[in-house]
C-alpha positions in Angstrom: 0.5 -0.5 0.7 3.1 2.3 1.4 5.2 1.8 -2.4 1.5 2.3 -4.3 1.4 5.5 -2.8 4.9 6.3 -3.1 4.4 5.3 -6.7 0.9 7.6 -7.3 3.5 10.2 -5.7 6.2 10.3 -7.8 4.2 10.5 -10.5 2.3 13.3 -9.9 5.9 15.2 -9.0 7.3 17.9 -10.7 11.5 17.5 -11.4 11.6 21.7 -10.4 14.8 23.8 -12.6 14.8 27.2 -11.4 16.9 29.4 -12.4 18.2 33.0 -10.8 17.7 35.0 -14.0 16.2 34.2 -17.6 17.2 31.9 -19.0 17.3 31.0 -22.5 16.6 27.1 -22.3 13.4 28.1 -20.7 12.2 31.2 -22.5 12.7 30.1 -26.7 10.9 26.7 -27.0 8.7 28.9 -25.6 8.6 31.1 -28.5 9.6 29.2 -31.2 6.1 27.1 -30.0 3.8 30.2 -29.5 4.5 33.0 -31.1 2.8 30.9 -33.6 -0.1 30.1 -32.3 -2.4 29.1 -35.8 -6.0 28.8 -33.7 -6.9 25.7 -31.2 -10.3 24.8 -29.2 -10.2 25.5 -25.8 -11.7 25.8 -22.6 -10.0 27.9 -19.7 -11.4 30.0 -16.2 -10.6 33.3 -15.9 -10.5 34.7 -12.1 -10.9 38.5 -10.9 -10.4 39.1 -7.3 -10.5 42.2 -5.3 -7.3 42.7 -2.8 -7.3 39.0 -2.4 -11.2 38.6 -1.0 -14.1 38.8 -3.1 -13.8 37.9 -6.7 -15.2 40.1 -8.8 -15.4 37.9 -11.4 -15.5 34.7 -12.4 -15.5 33.8 -16.4 -15.0 29.4 -17.7 -16.3 28.7 -21.2 -14.6 27.4 -25.0 -13.0 28.8 -27.8 -12.3 27.8 -31.1 -9.8 29.7 -33.2 -8.8 28.7 -37.1 -5.9 32.0 -37.0 -5.6 30.8 -41.2 -9.3 30.5 -41.7 -9.4 34.2 -39.4 -12.4 32.6 -37.5 -13.4 32.8 -33.8 -15.8 31.1 -31.8 -17.2 30.8 -28.7 -19.4 30.4 -25.1 -18.9 32.1 -22.0 -20.8 32.2 -18.6 -19.3 35.3 -16.2 -21.1 35.1 -12.5 -20.5 39.2 -11.5 -19.9 39.9 -8.3 -21.0 36.5 -7.2 -24.3 36.5 -9.9 -24.7 34.6 -12.6 -25.0 36.5 -15.6 -25.2 33.8 -18.2 -23.9 32.1 -21.2 -22.3 34.9 -23.2 -22.0 34.0 -27.2 -18.7 35.3 -28.9 -18.6 35.2 -32.5 -15.6 37.3 -34.8 -15.6 36.6 -38.8 -14.5 38.7 -41.6 -14.1 41.7 -39.4 -16.8 41.9 -37.1 -16.9 40.9 -33.6 -20.3 39.6 -32.7 -20.9 39.6 -28.5 -24.5 38.1 -28.2 -26.5 39.7 -31.5 -24.2 42.6 -31.1 -22.3 43.7 -33.2 -18.6 45.8 -33.8 -16.4 46.9 -36.2 -12.9 44.5 -35.6 -9.6 43.9 -37.0 -8.5 40.3 -36.7 -5.0 42.3 -35.0 -7.8 43.9 -33.0 -9.1 41.1 -31.9 -5.9 39.3 -31.0 -4.7 42.3 -28.3 -8.6 43.5 -27.3 -9.5 40.3 -25.6 -7.4 37.6 -23.4 -9.7 34.8 -23.8 -8.2 34.3 -27.1 -5.0 34.2 -27.6 -1.3 34.1 -24.9 1.3 36.6 -24.3 4.3 37.0 -24.9 7.0 38.7 -22.9 10.1 40.2 -24.8 13.2 38.1 -23.7 14.6 41.9 -21.2 11.4 42.1 -19.0 11.8 38.9 -18.2 13.6 38.1 -14.9 13.6 34.1 -13.9 12.6 30.8 -15.0 11.3 27.7 -14.0 11.2 24.5 -15.5 8.9 21.0 -14.5 8.1 18.0 -15.9 4.1 17.2 -15.8 1.4 15.3 -16.4 0.1 17.1 -18.9 4.0 17.7 -20.3 7.0 20.4 -19.9 5.7 23.3 -17.9 8.1 26.7 -18.6 7.8 29.2 -15.8 7.6 32.8 -16.4 8.3 35.7 -14.4 7.7 39.0 -15.8 9.9 42.6 -14.6 7.1 44.5 -12.4 5.3 47.2 -15.2 6.0 44.9 -18.9 3.4 46.0 -21.3 1.4 47.7 -19.2 -0.5 49.5 -21.5 -1.6 45.6 -23.3 -2.5 44.2 -20.5 -5.1 47.6 -18.5 -6.3 46.4 -22.7 -7.2 42.8 -21.9 -8.9 43.6 -18.8 -11.3 46.5 -20.0 -12.5 49.9 -19.8 -15.2 48.5 -17.2 -12.9 46.7 -14.4 -12.2 49.7 -12.6 -15.2 51.0 -12.8 -17.2 47.3 -11.3 -13.8 47.3 -8.4 -14.6 50.9 -7.1 -12.5 52.7 -8.8 -13.9 57.0 -9.5 -12.1 58.0 -12.5 -9.2 55.2 -13.0 -5.6 57.1 -14.2 -4.3 55.1 -16.4 -0.5 56.4 -16.9 -0.3 55.6 -13.1 -2.1 52.7 -13.0 0.9 50.0 -12.5 1.3 46.1 -13.2 3.1 43.8 -11.0 3.6 39.6 -9.5 3.6 39.1 -13.3 3.4 34.8 -14.4 3.3 33.7 -16.8 2.5 29.8 -17.1 3.4 27.4 -20.4 3.4 24.0 -20.9 4.3 22.0 -24.6 3.1 17.8 -24.7 5.8 15.6 -26.2 5.8 17.4 -29.6 6.7 21.0 -27.9 3.4 21.9 -29.6 1.5 24.3 -27.0 -0.8 22.3 -24.1 -1.2 25.1 -21.3 -1.7 28.5 -20.4 -1.2 31.0 -17.5 -1.0 33.9 -17.2 -1.9 35.3 -13.1 -0.9 39.3 -12.1 -1.8 41.8 -10.1 -2.2 45.0 -10.7 -2.9 48.1 -8.3 -5.7 51.0 -10.5 -4.9 54.6 -9.8 -7.7 56.5 -8.9 -8.7 60.4 -8.8 -9.2 61.6 -5.3 -11.2 63.7 -4.5 -11.2 67.7 -4.9 -10.8 69.2 -1.3 -9.1 73.3 -1.5 -6.6 74.0 -0.1 -5.8 70.0 0.6 -3.0 67.7 -1.2 -5.2 64.5 -0.7 -2.3 61.7 -0.8 -2.8 59.8 -3.9 -0.8 56.6 -2.2 -4.7 56.6 0.1 -6.1 55.5 -3.5 -5.2 52.7 -4.7 -7.2 49.8 -5.4 -5.8 46.3 -6.2 -7.3 43.8 -8.5 -5.9 40.1 -8.7 -6.2 38.5 -11.9 -5.7 34.6 -13.2 -6.7 33.0 -16.8 -5.8 29.4 -17.4 -6.7 27.5 -20.4 -5.9 24.2 -21.6 -4.9 23.8 -25.6 -6.8 20.7 -27.0 -4.9 20.3 -31.3 
C-alpha cells in the first residue's frame, strides 16, 4: 500500500529547475511554440479578485480559434459579484465581432490585442526576470516571472475599461496604474505543441482623489489592488 502510494506521488511530482535569471533555454522553446499560435479548441477559466478577497468576476468557457481561416467562436459563462449573468456567445468573422448579437467592427489584429480569452501573451526576453522549468503529466512546463509594469498598455486593454468601475474606482488614472507579480506558465506537450497557458498578475489601479480646496491629497490612499488569473488548456 505504501509502495503504491509512493508511486502515485512520484508520478505527480514535478522535477523543478529554477533560475535566478532569464534562462534562454526556458524561453526559446516557448517562443518557437507559441509565437505562431495558429488556433485551437480550448477550455479556460478567468478569476478576478478584489484585494485577494472578493471575487469580482469568474468566467469559464470554451473558445475555438482558426488563425488560417480567421475565425473565432466561443461560449463564456460569467459570474459578476456573485451573480450569474448567464452564457455569452462570441464570434469573430470577416472583421465583425458579435457578442450576444451585438456587432462591433474589429480587425483580427485588434482582436488579438483586446481579448484576454483569445491569444496567449509572450513577453520580450529582456522583460523576463527569472524562469523555471518542470515536468508534469501534461508535458513540460515553463514558468516565466516578468518584471513589473511590462506591457502595461496591453494588460490594461485586456482587462477592459469597465473593470475599474466595477471595482469601485471612480476615475482611473491609466498612466499611473501599475502591474506587478506578473507570471506566465506555458505547457508544451511531447511534440512541443502548446498544451496549456496561464497568466496571473496584480493590477494596482490609481484612482483620482476627490478635490478638496486647500488639501493636498495623498494619492497612495486612492489605489485599488485587483488580482487576475487566467488559465487555458489547449486541444490541438
